[in-house]
N, C-alpha and C positions, 0 to 999 in steps of 0.2 A: 461374508459369503466365502466358501471354500473354492479354491482354484480347481479346474478340471484335473482329475487324477490325484488330487490331494486327499490324504486320509482324513476323515472327519470323525468327530465324537458327537453323539447325540446327548446333550445335557437336558434333563427333564425336570421341570420345576414342580412344586407341590401341586399346582393346578393341572399338571399333566401336559403342559405346553413343552414341545421339544425344540431345542435350539441346536442347529448344526454348526459346529465350531471346528476349525482346522486343528488337528492333533497338536501341532507345535504351540498353538495358542492355549489349548486346554491344559497342556502340561505345565504351563506357568502357574497354575493353581495347585498348591500342595494337596488340597483336599481331593481334587479330581485325579491327580497323579496317583494317590493311594488307592483309588477306586478302580482304576483301569487294570486290565489283565495284561501283564508283560508278555505272556506267551500267546496272546491272540494273534490271528493272522494279520499281518501288516496292512493288507489291502481291505480288510473287513472293518466296517464302522462299528464302534463299540457304543454302548449306552451307559450313561451314568445318571441314575436317579438321585435327585437332590430334594428329598421330601420336606426339608426345613427351609427351603429357599423359594420365595415368591417369584413369579415371572418377571415382575418389574425389577426386582433386585438382581436377578440373574441376567437380565438384559443389560443393565447398567454395568455389572461386573464384566461381562463379555466385552462391552464397548471399551472399558478401562484396560482390559488385558490386551486388546487389539492395539490400542494407543501405545501401551508400554512396549509392545513388540517392535514398534516403529521408532518410538522416542523414549528410551529408557530414562528412568529418574536418575538424577545425579546423587551421589552419596552426600550425606549430611555429615559434617565434621562432628565427631564424638568428643565429649569432654572426658578427659582421662581421670581427673580428680577434682574435687571441690575443696580447695585449700583455703 
């Protein structure tokens, strides 16, 4: 749920269900980031239709992004070479 006065994005699933998500959370998704209008009024909510995403998956994704905003994942050490 967005805080009072916080800019929200309406993410719409393929079933037509709309999820209100704070802008800073929505921008964590590269897909959503590319869909939003950079020049839109900062106080105006934008809508991002996601016709290939079911309500169930979108709900779980939003829950994950909210969790990541509070508790970011730690980096995993990368293997430089397999010698």
